[in-house]
C-alpha positions as CSV (number, residue, x, y, z in Angstrom):
1,M,94.8,122.4,105.5
2,D,94.4,125.5,103.4
3,L,92.1,125.4,100.4
4,S,94.9,126.1,98.0
5,V,97.0,123.3,99.4
6,W,94.0,120.9,99.3
7,L,93.3,121.8,95.7
8,A,96.9,121.0,94.8
9,F,96.6,117.6,96.6
10,F,93.2,117.0,95.0
11,A,94.8,117.4,91.6
12,A,97.7,115.1,92.6
13,S,95.3,112.5,93.9
14,W,93.7,112.1,90.5
15,A,97.1,111.3,89.0
16,I,97.7,108.9,91.8
17,S,94.4,107.1,91.3
18,L,94.7,107.0,87.5
19,S,98.2,105.6,87.4
20,P,98.0,102.0,86.3
21,G,98.9,99.4,88.9
22,A,97.7,96.5,90.9
23,G,94.6,98.3,92.1
24,A,93.4,99.1,88.5
25,I,94.0,95.5,87.5
26,A,92.1,94.3,90.5
27,A,89.2,96.6,89.7
28,M,89.1,95.5,86.0
29,S,89.4,91.8,87.0
30,A,86.4,92.2,89.4
31,G,84.3,93.9,86.6
32,L,85.4,91.1,84.2
33,N,84.3,88.3,86.6
34,H,81.3,89.8,88.3
35,G,80.0,92.8,86.4
36,F,79.9,96.3,87.7
37,A,77.3,96.1,90.5
38,R,79.0,93.2,92.3
39,G,82.6,93.8,91.1
40,Y,82.6,97.3,92.5
41,F,82.8,95.9,96.0
42,T,86.5,95.3,95.3
43,T,87.0,99.0,95.0
44,F,85.7,99.5,98.6
45,G,88.5,97.1,99.6
46,L,91.0,99.1,97.6
47,V,90.0,102.3,99.3
48,L,90.2,100.6,102.7
49,G,93.7,99.6,101.7
50,I,94.6,103.2,100.9
51,W,93.3,104.3,104.2
52,T,95.3,101.6,105.9
53,Q,98.4,102.9,104.1
54,V,97.7,106.5,105.2
55,L,97.2,105.3,108.8
56,V,100.5,103.5,108.6
57,V,102.3,106.6,107.3
58,G,100.5,108.9,109.8
59,L,101.5,106.7,112.8
60,G,105.1,106.7,111.7
61,L,105.1,103.0,110.8
62,G,105.6,103.8,107.2
63,A,109.1,105.2,107.9
64,L,109.9,102.0,109.8
65,I,108.8,99.8,106.8
66,A,110.8,102.0,104.4
67,T,114.0,102.0,106.4
68,S,113.9,98.5,108.0
69,S,115.2,95.9,105.6
70,H,113.4,93.1,107.3
71,A,110.0,94.9,107.6
72,F,110.2,96.2,104.0
73,T,111.2,92.7,102.6
74,A,108.4,91.0,104.5
75,V,105.7,93.4,103.2
76,K,107.1,93.3,99.7
77,W,107.2,89.6,99.3
78,L,103.7,89.3,100.9
79,G,102.5,91.6,98.1
80,V,104.5,89.7,95.4
81,F,103.1,86.3,96.4
82,Y,99.6,87.6,96.7
83,L,99.6,89.3,93.3
84,I,101.0,86.2,91.6
85,Y,98.4,84.1,93.4
86,L,95.6,86.3,92.0
87,G,97.2,86.1,88.6
88,V,97.2,82.3,88.6
89,K,93.7,82.2,89.9
90,Q,92.5,84.6,87.2
91,W,94.4,82.6,84.5
92,R,92.6,79.4,85.6
93,A,89.2,81.0,85.9
94,P,86.4,79.2,84.0
95,A,85.2,80.8,80.8
96,V,81.7,81.7,82.1
97,P,79.7,84.2,80.0
98,M,78.5,87.4,81.7
99,V,74.9,86.2,81.7
100,A,76.0,83.4,84.1
101,A,78.3,85.6,86.2
102,D,76.1,85.1,89.3
103,A,75.8,81.3,88.8
104,P,76.8,79.1,91.8
105,G,80.5,78.4,91.8
106,R,81.2,81.7,90.0
107,T,80.2,84.2,92.6
108,E,82.6,85.5,95.3
109,T,81.0,86.9,98.4
110,R,81.1,90.7,98.7
111,R,83.2,90.3,101.8
112,A,85.8,88.3,99.9
113,M,86.0,90.9,97.2
114,V,86.4,93.7,99.8
115,L,89.2,91.7,101.5
116,R,90.9,91.1,98.1
117,G,90.9,94.8,97.3
118,W,92.2,95.6,100.8
119,L,95.0,93.1,100.6
120,V,96.1,94.3,97.1
121,N,96.7,97.9,98.4
122,T,97.8,97.1,101.9
123,S,100.5,94.6,100.9
124,N,102.2,96.9,98.5
125,P,105.2,98.7,100.1
126,K,105.4,100.9,97.0
127,G,102.3,102.7,98.2
128,T,103.8,103.3,101.6
129,V,107.0,104.7,100.1
130,F,105.0,106.8,97.7
131,L,102.9,108.3,100.4
132,L,105.9,109.0,102.5
133,A,107.4,111.0,99.6
134,V,104.2,112.8,98.6
135,V,102.1,113.4,101.7
136,P,104.6,115.5,103.7
137,Q,104.6,118.1,100.9
138,F,101.0,119.0,101.7
139,L,101.2,118.9,105.5
140,D,101.4,122.0,107.7
141,M,103.6,121.0,110.6
142,H,102.4,124.0,112.6
143,Q,98.8,122.6,112.6
144,A,97.3,119.4,114.1
145,L,98.3,116.5,111.8
146,G,95.4,114.3,112.6
147,P,92.7,116.4,110.7
148,Q,95.1,116.9,107.8
149,Y,95.6,113.1,107.4
150,L,91.8,112.7,107.6
151,V,91.4,115.1,104.7
152,I,94.1,113.4,102.7
153,A,92.6,110.0,103.3
154,A,89.1,111.2,102.3
155,T,90.4,112.9,99.2
156,L,92.3,109.8,98.0
157,G,89.3,107.6,98.8
158,F,87.0,109.8,96.7
159,T,89.2,109.9,93.7
160,D,89.8,106.2,93.9
161,L,86.1,105.4,94.1
162,V,85.5,107.4,90.9
163,V,88.5,106.1,89.0
164,M,88.1,102.5,89.9
165,A,84.4,102.7,89.0
166,G,85.6,103.6,85.5
167,Y,88.0,100.7,85.4
168,T,85.3,98.3,86.7
169,V,82.6,99.3,84.3
170,L,85.0,99.3,81.4
171,A,85.9,95.6,82.0
172,A,82.2,94.7,82.7
173,R,81.1,96.2,79.3
174,L,84.0,94.6,77.5
175,L,82.9,91.2,78.7
176,R,79.4,91.7,77.4
177,L,80.9,91.9,73.9
178,L,82.4,88.5,74.3
179,R,80.4,85.6,73.0
180,T,82.6,82.5,73.0
181,P,84.3,80.6,75.9
182,R,87.6,80.9,73.9
183,Q,87.4,84.8,74.0
184,I,86.6,84.8,77.7
185,T,89.5,82.3,78.4
186,W,92.0,84.5,76.7
187,L,90.7,87.6,78.5
188,N,91.1,85.8,81.8
189,R,94.6,84.8,80.9
190,G,95.4,88.4,79.9
191,F,94.3,89.7,83.3
192,G,96.1,86.9,85.0
193,S,99.3,87.7,83.2
194,L,98.9,91.4,84.2
195,F,98.7,90.4,87.9
196,V,101.8,88.2,87.6
197,T,103.7,90.9,85.8
198,V,102.9,93.5,88.4
199,G,103.9,91.0,91.1
200,L,107.2,90.4,89.4
201,L,107.8,94.1,89.0
202,L,107.1,94.6,92.7
203,A,109.8,91.9,93.4
204,T,112.4,94.2,91.8
205,F,111.3,97.2,93.8
206,K,114.0,98.3,96.4
207,R,113.7,100.5,99.4
208,A,115.6,103.8,99.3
209,A,119.1,103.7,100.8
């Protein structure tokens, strides 16, 4: 991949990472519930999810998902149900102050947070369709595609690590300003509602004809 082409994709990848969506909500939810140091493990899962999407597109499976009504519907509804599940779970989360964020019963394992982030990005067919539309514009079909996909995956991973760090620390610092269980409860419900809203929006997403 030429440097000029990579620079153009690097700029595009910031826009991709900064765009609000399920990944940003997952990162902020993790910061809200666990603080930055622990919550950031969700971002590692989000990046793994992006890499999974790039792999799917690179192997040609993305085109199958985008064109097959059955495959697309299966992936879409998996994403819808998972986001709504996360929303309900966040809505019902206990109003535990940040100082007790690592208390027994509150803490998720790092593995669970990585898995959550991975599922959020992997089960979203919008990501597959988006990559199918964007990535080919930056590929040189006269060169080996494998190394180019590796560059694309690494670039998206880097920008997402930076952007999601910002989302995570923002939510973590916001929680430190909260002092009452009532405030924390309403913030949990706010993030829960965002997850459900994104899930419902995903339910309306349709594959291209």
